[in-house]
N, C-alpha and C positions, 0 to 999 in steps of 0.2 A: 504493500500500500504506500509505503514511504517513497519508493522509486517512482510509482505512478504519479504521486503528488508532485514530486520534483520535476518529472517529465512534463506534466501539465503546466506547471509554473514556468518552466523554461520555454515551452511552446508559446505560452501567452506573452512572455517577455519579448521573444523574437517577433511575434506578430505585431506587438505594439511598436517595436523599433522600426519595422518595415513600414508600418502605417505612418509614423511620424515623418520618416524620410520621404515617403511617397507623397504625403500631403504638401511638403514644401517644394518639391520639384515637379509636381504634376503640371500638366499644360492644358488643362481643360476643366470643364464644369458641366454638371448635369443636374437639373432640378428634379426632385422626386415628384413625379406627376402620375395621376391615375390615367388609365387608358381605356378607351372603348373603340371598337370598330364602328363603322356606319350601321352595321347590322348586329346589335348586341345579342340577339337571339338566333342569329343565323339566317334570317330572312332578308334577301337582298332585293326584293321587289320594292316598289314605291310604298311609303316615302323614303325608305332606307337607302335606296340606290343613289339619291341625289342630296343626302343630308350631311355632307362633309362639313359645311359651314356651321350647322347647328351642333354637330358633335364636337367640333373644335371649340366652340363657345362653351359647351358643357364641360369639356376637360379643363379649360382655363378657369371656369367658374368653380369647379371642384377643387382646384389648386388653391385659389384665394379663400375658399371657405372650408378647407380641410375636410372635404367630403370624399368618402370612398365610393368609387363607381363600380358597383357590382353590375351584372347584366341587367338586373331588374331596375336598379336605380338609374343606370344609363338610359334605358328605354323610357323611363318616366321623364327624365330630364330632357331628352331629345324631343319627345312629344310635347312637353311644356313649351320649349323654345320654338318649335314648329308652330304651335298654336299662337304664341305671341307674335311671331313673324307674319302669319297669315292675317291676323287682326290688324297689324300695322301696315302691311304692304300688299296684302292680297295673296292669292295662290301662285307664287312664282317658284321656279325650280332652282335658279341660280341667283346668288346674291353677290354683288361686287363689294369691294372694300368699303365704299361709302355706306352701303346698306348694313353691312356687318357692324360698323362703328355706330351707326344710328341705332341699330337694334340693341347693342350693348349699353350705350350711354343713355338712351331715352326710354327704353321699354323693358329692359331686363330687371331693373330695380335690384341691383346687386351692389357689392362693396368694391368694385373695380371699374376702371374706365379704359377706353381704347382710343387710339389716335392713329391717323395715317401718316406714314413717313415715306416720302417719295425718294426713289433711288438710294435706298439705305446701303451703307457699306457693310462689309463683313464685320469690321470692327465695331460698328454701331450696334449690330445685332448681338454680337458677343457681349458688349457692355450691358445690354438689357438683361441678358442671362446672368451676368455678374451681379446685377442688382436684384436678382430673384424675380424677374418679370418675364414670363413666357411671351413669345412672339407668334402671332397668327399670320400665316403666309398664304396668299393666293398664288396659284401657279398654273402654268400650262402643263397638264399632266403628261402630254406626249414627250416632254423633255426630261422626265424623271428617270425613265428607263428602270423602273422598279422591277425587281426580279419576280415579284409575287403577283403582279397584276399588270394589265395593259389597258390604257385608256386614251381616248381621243378628246377627253373632256377637260373642262375647267375643274380644278381641284383645290382644296384648302386643307392645310394641316397646321400643327403647332410645332414650333422650334423650341426645344426645352433644354438644349445643351450644346456643347461643342467640344471637339478634340483637336487641338492644334497639331498633335503628332501625326494624326491621320488626315489633317486638313478637311475635317468633316463636321457637319452639324448633326446633333442628335435630335430626332423628331418623334412626335407622336402622330403617326400617319393612319387615319381612320379608314383608309381605302383597303386595308387588309387586316386580318386577324393577327398577322405577324408585324404589325406596324408599331408596336411598342418599342421605343428607343431605337427606331430604324435610322440608320445613318445615310445621309446624302453628302457628297463632297461639296466643298465651298463652290467649286466651279459649276456643279449641277444646279445648286441653289441660285447662283447668279444668273444662269442661263434660263432656268425654268420660271423664275419670278415674273409673273404677269397677272395683272388684274383682269377681271372678266371683261371681254369685249365680244359682243354678239356677232359682229361682222368678221373679225379675224383675231382669234385668241392670242396669236403671236405678236399682235400689235397692242395688246393691253399694257397699261402703265406698269412700270417697275415700282411696286409699292410693297410695304410691309405694314402690319398693324401692331403697333407697340402697345402693351398693356401695362397697367400699374394699379396697385392697391389705392383705393380712395380713402384717405384718412379724414374722418369728420370729427368735429367737436362733439363732446358728450351732449346728448340731448334726451330729455325725458319724453315718454310716451304714455298714453293711457294704457291701463292694464290689458285691454282687449286688442291692442294693436299688433301683438304677435312677437315683436322684437324691439330691443333697445340698442341703437347703434352708438357705440362709444369709440372715442379715439383710442387707437392701440398701435402697437408696433408690429410690423410685419414679422411673421415667424420665419426663421431661416429654414428653408425646406430643401436643403441639399444633403446628400449623403456621400461620404467617402467610402468607397469599397474598391477592392482590387479589380473585380469584374462583376458584371451583371448581365447574365444571358437573358435575352428577351423571351416572350411567350412562345409556347409550343402548341398553341391552339390550332384547331383545324382551319383550313383556309377555303376561300370560295372559288368558284368558277375555274379559271385556267391558271390559278396560282401554282407555282412549282412546289412540289413536296420533296424535291431532291436536294435543293440547296439548303444549307444550314443558315439560320438567322444569324446575322453578324453579331459578334459579341460587342458589348458596349461598356466602356469604362467610365464610371461616374467619378470624376476626379475634382479636386478643389480648384478654385479659379485662380488665374493670374490677375488679381485685382488691380484696379487702376492706382489705388493709393495703398501705402504700406499699412496704415491703421485698418483699412477695410479688409485687406488680405488677412491680417492677423486675426481680426474678429471672426471672419468667415471660417478660417481654418479651425480656430478653437471651438466654435459652435459645432462644426462638423465632427471634431474630435470628441467632444462630450457626447454627442449623439451616438457615435460609433462605439464608445466605451460602454454606454448604457446597454446597447444591444448585444455587444460581444461578451461583456463580463457581467451580465445580469446576475449570474449565480456565483460569481467569484467572491 
């Protein structure tokens, strides 16, 4: 028993040392986000086939509200957002960036806001991730060359991280069950980034939708109003792990079952400022220690 205990302690010490070194020299960051495909229950007929915008909103909303997206919860949220959209804009299948932002800011009634940024640079998108803000991206799906689906349509997904070593963004792509933490190269993102254009998708504007938590002053409400919104600090929602393999769920249509889902490393950020880097690193370190050494 004594040898086992020493071995366990040695293993934990080595793991901790590797984690510390990894955290300081890592070259990327990935937000911990819930994922859902466009068809949370496996049905890809309408409205699920064209609901990538609503699913992307639902994933970001779950991030800012610490909500778990089970298939049942995802279905409920997607239908709720679809209902809000149809009441606001009527029965449309595709929403451009302007409508997505309008929907979030004026109809969703949530604790985050969205804004359009034209011609965003790779560094600007990375900075949003460093600030714990997911980015919603409209794209020309034909230019993605995703190994698990083919599309000639306008598409929308969420950028939730980046890996400078691989020169790739980490995304939550609802177009496939294997879209959790799916990586697209920086070059692919720059090429595919296009807002919806009914005449020629390849001529759509180069835009991204930046999101951020909306901090409001504390305010009182009547007992029956349902919630009290108070000013608070954004929770750091990143996790340092050596590797995080994506979902192995079944896939739809013509998605390949031969290729293995790319591994994704969720690593600490290269923060713009030293103080911010240290704070983010130690917040992640504490979270990792809690999970890894819960019983120690």
